[in-house]
C-alpha angles and dihedrals in degrees: 000000000000094000093052091045091053091048090050090051092048093051090047091052091046093050092048090048092051089047090054091048091051091050091050092048091050091051092049092049091049 
């Protein structure tokens, strides 16, 4: 249970980080 919960949290953090990077890139391009 704990291991899968940690992995879920890591993937959530990674996806939110990549989303932030995409937003920053879009702002820079514009």
